[in-house]
C-alpha positions in Angstrom: -3.7 11.4 -14.4 -1.7 9.0 -12.2 -0.6 10.1 -8.8 -3.6 12.4 -8.6 -5.0 12.9 -5.1 -8.7 12.2 -5.0 -11.4 11.4 -2.4 -13.3 8.1 -2.3 -16.5 10.0 -3.2 -14.8 11.6 -6.2 -13.5 8.2 -7.4 -17.0 6.8 -7.2 -18.4 9.8 -9.1 -15.8 9.3 -11.8 -16.4 5.6 -12.1 -20.2 6.0 -12.1 -21.1 4.1 -8.9 -20.0 2.7 -5.6 -16.5 1.0 -5.4 -17.2 -0.5 -2.1 -16.5 -4.1 -3.3 -12.9 -3.1 -4.0 -12.7 -5.3 -7.1 -15.0 -4.1 -9.8 -14.9 -6.0 -13.1 -16.1 -4.0 -16.1 -19.5 -2.8 -14.9 -20.6 -1.8 -18.4 -17.3 -0.1 -19.3 -14.3 -1.4 -21.3 -12.0 -1.4 -18.2 -12.1 -2.6 -14.6 -11.4 -0.8 -11.3 -9.6 -2.0 -8.1 -9.0 -0.3 -4.8 -5.6 -1.1 -3.2 -3.8 -0.4 0.0 -0.4 -1.3 1.4 -1.0 0.2 4.8 -0.2 -2.0 7.8 -3.9 -2.3 8.7 -5.1 -3.0 5.2 -7.4 -6.0 4.9 -5.4 -7.5 2.0 -1.7 -8.0 1.2 -1.1 -5.9 -1.9 2.4 -5.0 -2.8 4.3 -2.9 -5.3 7.3 -4.1 -7.3 9.7 -3.0 -10.1 10.0 0.6 -8.8 6.3 1.2 -9.0 5.7 -0.4 -12.4 4.1 -3.7 -11.2 1.3 -4.3 -8.7 0.7 -7.7 -7.1 -2.9 -7.4 -6.0 -4.6 -9.9 -3.6 -8.0 -11.2 -4.3 -10.9 -10.6 -1.9 -12.6 -12.8 0.7 -16.0 -14.3 1.0 -18.5 -12.0 2.6 -19.0 -12.3 6.4 -22.3 -13.7 7.5 -24.3 -16.8 7.9 -22.0 -19.7 8.7 -18.9 -17.6 7.9 -17.8 -15.6 11.0 -14.1 -15.4 9.9 -13.6 -14.8 6.2 -9.8 -15.1 6.7 -10.2 -18.8 7.5 -11.9 -19.6 4.2 -10.4 -20.0 0.7 -11.0 -16.9 -1.4 -13.8 -17.8 -3.7 -13.7 -18.1 -7.5 -17.5 -18.6 -7.6 -20.4 -17.2 -5.7 -22.8 -19.4 -3.7 -25.2 -19.4 -6.7 -22.4 -20.7 -9.0 -21.7 -17.5 -11.0 -18.2 -16.1 -11.2 -17.1 -14.0 -8.2 -15.0 -10.9 -8.8 -11.9 -13.1 -8.1 -13.1 -15.5 -10.8 -13.8 -12.8 -13.4 -10.3 -11.3 -13.0 -8.7 -14.7 -12.9 -10.6 -15.8 -16.1 -9.5 -12.6 -17.9 -5.8 -13.1 -16.8 -5.7 -16.7 -17.9 -7.4 -16.0 -21.2 -4.7 -13.3 -21.9 -1.9 -15.7 -21.0 -3.3 -18.2 -23.5 -3.5 -15.5 -26.2 -7.3 -15.6 -26.4 -7.9 -11.9 -25.6 -6.0 -8.7 -25.0 -4.9 -7.9 -21.4 -7.7 -6.4 -19.3 -7.2 -2.7 -18.5 -7.6 -1.8 -14.9 -7.8 1.6 -13.2 -6.1 1.5 -9.8 -7.0 3.7 -6.8 -5.0 3.6 -3.5 -6.2 4.4 0.0 -3.3 6.4 1.6 -5.1 7.4 4.8 -8.6 8.2 5.9 -10.2 10.6 3.4 -7.1 10.6 1.1 -6.8 8.5 -2.0 -4.5 8.5 -5.0 -5.3 7.5 -8.5 -2.3 5.3 -9.4 -3.1 5.0 -13.1 -4.0 2.5 -15.7 -2.6 -1.1 -15.6 -2.8 -4.3 -17.6 -3.8 -7.5 -15.9 -1.1 -10.0 -17.2 -1.2 -12.9 -14.7 -3.1 -14.6 -11.9 -2.6 -17.5 -9.6 -3.6 -19.0 -6.2 -1.2 -19.4 -3.3 -1.4 -20.3 0.4 -1.1 -17.7 3.1 -0.6 -20.4 5.8 -4.4 -20.5 6.6 -6.1 -20.8 3.2 -5.7 -20.2 -0.5 -5.8 -16.6 -1.8 -5.8 -15.2 -5.3 -3.0 -13.0 -6.6 -3.2 -10.8 -9.7 -0.2 -9.2 -11.5 -0.8 -5.8 -13.0 1.8 -3.8 -15.0 1.7 -0.1 -15.7 0.5 1.1 -19.1 2.0 3.8 -21.2 -1.4 5.2 -22.3 -4.1 6.2 -19.9 -7.7 6.0 -21.0 -8.7 7.9 -17.9 -7.9 11.1 -19.7 -5.7 12.9 -22.3 -2.3 11.2 -22.0 -0.5 13.4 -24.5 1.1 15.5 -21.7 1.6 12.7 -19.2 5.1 11.4 -18.9 5.7 7.8 -17.9 7.1 8.6 -14.5 3.7 10.0 -13.5 2.2 6.6 -14.0 4.5 4.7 -11.6 3.3 4.1 -8.1 5.0 6.2 -5.5 5.5 4.3 -2.2 2.7 5.0 0.3 5.2 6.0 3.0 6.7 8.6 0.7 3.2 9.9 -0.2 2.4 10.3 3.5 5.7 12.0 4.3 5.2 14.5 1.4 1.6 15.1 2.3 2.6 16.0 5.9 5.6 18.1 4.8 3.7 20.1 2.2 0.7 20.5 4.5 -1.7 19.0 1.9 -1.2 22.0 -0.3 0.5 22.9 -3.6 4.1 23.7 -3.0 4.0 26.6 -5.5 0.6 28.3 -4.8 -0.8 26.8 -1.6 -3.9 25.4 -3.4 -5.7 22.5 -1.8 -7.6 21.6 -5.0 -6.7 19.1 -7.8 -3.5 18.0 -6.2 -0.9 15.6 -7.6 2.2 13.9 -6.3 4.9 15.3 -8.7 8.5 14.1 -9.3 10.8 17.2 -8.9 13.4 15.5 -11.1 11.5 13.3 -13.6 11.9 9.6 -13.3 13.1 9.5 -16.9 16.0 11.8 -16.0 17.1 9.8 -13.0 14.8 11.1 -10.4 13.7 8.8 -7.6 10.2 7.7 -6.7 11.4 6.3 -3.3 12.4 9.5 -1.5 10.3 12.4 -0.4 13.1 14.8 -1.3 12.2 14.2 -5.0 8.4 14.3 -4.6 6.2 17.4 -4.1 2.5 18.3 -4.1 1.5 20.4 -7.1 -2.0 21.5 -8.2 -3.0 20.5 -11.7 -2.2 24.0 -13.1 1.4 24.0 -11.9 1.8 20.3 -12.6 1.0 21.0 -16.3 3.1 24.1 -16.4 6.1 22.2 -15.1 5.7 19.4 -17.7 5.5 22.0 -20.5 9.0 23.1 -19.5 10.5 19.6 -19.5 12.5 19.1 -22.6 
């Protein structure tokens, strides 16, 4: 469920292996996985648009080592040194094929690092576009992902669309601190979610901590059952 709080270890367990690369194309499943961050010290310039419905995700650099001491001075690679597609190339190829009508949009699960030890599952997105642009030093890849109404990560029958929109990181941090990392209703520290007090569909905002609270999965589901 989107806006679920999860540890990096739990995310790796869920996805069946290490997510250290950050960009993980398919890996034997029918969806891809990316790790994002919009923190000031994040290594890449990801950004959220359209009130949390769109993610502009930056591609990843060449590995450090050998003759490359500063990956930020080198164009982000489309191919590996051996000539195979790098992760940037795999995502770019999928996005361009979708734009040309050659295949459906790639499904991508998005996890966000909020702070050390605290991650959020931001939901399932579609990869709809990709391009290269200059960041003043070199060329970087950009990938456009848009939120999906259905979530293959679990049963979506009880998940309303506002729970799939990305809540701004600063809001998440403020709510986490205010609620003490516990469910606002029972004090549980397990299976927590960022919840809209007034649903997005009913005019509630994702951009203010006053409308976001921490709820455990039990109380989150009980609340949705009461929404008419």
